[in-house]
Structures are given as structure tokens and as C-alpha cells.
C-alpha positions, 0 to 999 in steps of 0.5 A: 630294704626296698622291694624293687621290680626290674623290667628289661626293655628290648628292640621290637624287631625279632631279628634284633631282639634275638641278637641282643637278648643275652646282652640284656640279660647280662646287664639286668643281672649286673643291675640286680646284683648291685641292688641286692648287694645294697640290701634290697630285694629284686623281683625280675620280670619273667620275660624281656619286653620285645612287643607291645603285649609283653610290655603290658603283661610283664608290667602288670605281673610286676605290679602284682608283686607289691613293689616299692619301685619299678625300674625300666632298664634300657641296656639297648635301643628300646621301642619307646611305645614299650615304655609308654605301655609298661608305664600305663600298667605300672603302679607306684614310683618309676625309675628309668635306668640306662647303660652308657655304651656306644655299641648298645644305645640304651641311653637313646631308648631312655631319652625317647621313652622318657620324653614320651612319659613327659608328654603325658605327664607320667612322673618318673626319675632317670639314672644312667651310667656305668654301674662300676662307677660309685657315683652311678650306683649312688645315683640309682640308690638315692632314687631307690631310697626316695621311692621307698620313702614315698611308697611307705608314707602312703597308707600311713596314719598320723596321730594328732593329739590335740588341736592347733597350738597357740594359733600356729597356722603352720602347724595345721594342715588340710586332711583332704590334701594330705590324703590326696597328695601323700596318701596319709590319714589323720586320726584326731585324738583328744589330749585327755586321752594322755591324762586318762591313760597315764594312770594305766602304767604299772608303778613297777615300770614307772619306778624302774624308768625313773631310776634308769634316768637318775642313774644314767643321765648327767643329772636329774636336777630336782628342785622340789617344785617344778621338778620332783620325782612324782612329776618325772614319773607323771611324764614317764606315765605320759610316755606309756600313755602315748605308747598305748595310743600308738599301738591301739590306733596303729599310728605311724607317726604323731604330734602332741599339742601340749600347750597350753592345757597339758603344760599348764595343768598336767605336765610337759610332754618333753620326756615322752617326745624325746624318747618316742623319737629315740631308738631306745628307752629304759626298756631297751632298743625300739623303733623310733616313732616320729613325734612332733611337738605342738602337734605340728602336722607339716613338721611331723610329715617332714620328719617322717619323710626324713626318717624313711629316707635315713632310718635315723632319729629326726631332729625337731627344733625352733629356729630360736636365735641367730649368733651373727658373730659366728654365723651360727643358729641356735636350734632350740625347742623344749623337749623335742630333741631325741637324746640320741643327738647328744652323742649320736651313739648306738649306746644309750648310756653314752648319749644319756651321759650328756643329757640333763633333766632340768626343772621346767621354766616359767612358760610351763607352770605344770612342771616336769623335766626339760630334757637338755643337751647340746647336739653333737657336731656333724654334717646334716641335711635340713628340711621342712615342708611348708605351703605357699598359697596352699601349695606344698614346697619343701625347703632343703639345705645342707649344714652342720652342727658345731660345738665349742669350748665349755665356756662358750657352749654355756654362754651361747645356751644361756643366751636363750633358754638354757634348760632346753636342748640346743643345736648350734647349726651352721647352715649353707644359706645366707641369714638374709635369704633364710629369714626372708623366705623360710616358711616356718619357725620349726626346722628338721634335720638328719645326719648325712646328705639327702638332698638328691633323695629329697629332690626326687621325693618332691618330684614324685609327690608333686611338690616344689623343691625349694633349695637354699645354698648348694642345694638350690 
């Protein structure tokens, strides 16, 4: 739910304002009702703006209400300097909305005011049309979602557990740039804290968690070496250690380096990462906590934006393999996929019934369980923040996950690392184009279409939107 301020702009001539004030009020009520029906809270400015002093005072009053977004509503011709003054007094994202009505030229006021804002470099978004049309309502609501995501990102804290993994430049970002551009602080925490705190979890809780996994998963495949009950419990203890760190440091999203120290000498973080990203664990429903493997900062930031837009768990994966015969990518990365993606069900048991816990492969001599499943089919939006000469851009594309008959699924998973989670993705981008300019080995996704929202997020954050295929 967003908290939205609504400022109604009017004509500066008193004799005109007098004749249109009821029309403005009615149009504002209709817009507020639509936003309220969509689940948002609307704060109406006490007065319509019909003078320069009201433009400033009403915008300042709204700014004091701790809003996620402020809407300047143009339902009639509006004096453009009212827009300029109100924008000067407005903090946070700004959306200009206009009715399309030949008798009341709100569209003209929007264009005149918006053009003025362009001249001074004031970032804003625009939406227009008849609120009775679903496409118009969705255009407005997409801007609401984008603004809310941007506002809720600001002031948040990322927990970076460990340093740069295996020489990955794309996993490390400049903390000064993050604060300046996104308003996000970075808390540096050593991986030793996971090892040290893992002993804090009570044996009763750990045993109950292990038994829950053994009962509900499609299989926990102990081999007596790489995966034992003791190693699985160590992974569960690591999950509790992360939960303790998140609570103590007030972390909003996180990343765990893992390799090579933990994966060679302690255990993998696969179980911890999967269930932190899930909307549940063995103790019941919970909020997802975005956690990127390999402490991938830009990956975690991409995921957090997608979470704030959609409310769903966010996928993290390597772009592992391209099956050219099917034009399908195998998105596969050790332990990172939330188990929710196995069936995308609200019922954890349905998801876990498709999840296997396999012994870790030779990359990870410390052992533990790899959380393996095949992502359920469906349409998704894929996105990733990357940097070009130090400047941020966001790669965005549409696509879908596919599954096939059991033999084909098995054969395709075994073509890479069978024991890891997989998602067979058909991307709306030619393979040559994707491989020629995608700026990371990691990619992220959520179900649904969020291209419009991501385009607006980029505009608000000063990021270049870099779309592929239909999202270009």
C-alpha cells in the first residue's frame, strides 16, 4: 500500500476558478476513489491551488505527510507556474495526471507544466486519460508502484556478509554511489559472524526444522559424506545466524559471499539463502528477505527493487547454459532459488513436494545440501542493474519459464549441474543480442509484467533503461 498525496491545480483567474471548482473537486474524488479501491491511502490537500501562495503552501502541507508519491492533478487548464512552485515545495516522486476532456483542457495544463519541469530538470512522470478505462488506471497504478519502490528503497540498509567473491567486479559496487543515487547504506559484516552465531540456535528448533524438511521435501538424499543430518543442521543453524544478524543490524536486504571460505571449510549457504528469499520457513509464514549469493551487491539491489514492485519472491540465477535447439536458457545457480518457485504456491507443502535436497557437488568440499527444483512455468519480467563506465543502467526484458516431459527436463538439467535449482527460460531477446551486451553473469526475475514500472523507476533514479526485445 502506498501513501499518496493529491494536489488539485486550478486556473489562476478568480472568476474562472469559481466556475470550475466543483468540477475539480469531483474529478479529484474520482481519482482518489480509484486509488483507494486499489488499496492505497490518499491524502488530499486541504485547498485547490488557484494562486502562487496556495501552490507553495499546499505542496508544503502535503510534503509534511510522509508520502510515497505526490500527484498533481490537472482536470482543467492550470497556470503552469503553479506546477513549478508546487514542485519546488514537493519532496519525493512526482506524478502529473490529467483528464482528457475537450471542455476542460487539463491536458494542456499538464503539458505546459510538465514542459516547465523538463526545462529545470525536475524529474516527474505523466499519466492521462479517462479513469473509466482499465489501461488508464493501470498506467497510473504502475507509476504508483514505481514511486513507492523508489521511496522505500531510500533509507534502507544492505547487509554485505563477506567481501568480493572469486574476483567478481560485477558483484561489488561503490557505497558512496549507492547512498548518493539510491539512498542505501551498506553494513559490512564478516562471514565469521555466521560461523560464530550458528551455535546460538537451540537444538530443539534446529531438529524441528530438519525433520520438517525431511517430511515435506520430495527427498533429502543423505550420502553419509557431503550431506549428513549434521551438515543439514549446520546449514539450518546458518539460517538462524542470518536471521539474528538481520534483526540485530536492522538489515533490509543482504548478500552472502560464501565462496570460497564457507563453502570450503564450513558449509554452503544454499539452505539459508533459499529460505531467506522464501515467504515462509519451517516455523510458518514470514516476509521475504532478499539475499543474494556471492554477496552480489547490484544483484541484491535489482532483487530488492523487484520485490518492492511486485511483493513476490525474486529469482537469482546464473545464466548457465543456452540450449540453442530450443532457444531456451538454463538459469541455474547453487542454492539461490527460493523454493516458492518450484510451484509458486501459497502452500509451502506444495512447493516443497517438488524440492530435493542433494549432496553438494565437488565445487564445495565443506558439503551440505543443495536445494534443487525446476521452476514452474509462467510469464516473468527479467531485470538486472549493471554499470557502464561507472554509470548505472538496467537491463530489462520479458520472458517465460517452461517445463517439458520428465525425461527432457532431466536431460536438460543434467547437461549442467543437476543438483542445483534450474529455470528453463525463453527470453524475449535474440541470443546474440543478449550475450553481446548483457552486463553480468547473474539475472533476476519476478512473475508478471513490470516493464512500465521499471522504466519509471529508472527515470526517477536517473538510470538508463536498457530494454531487450519488446521491452526496448
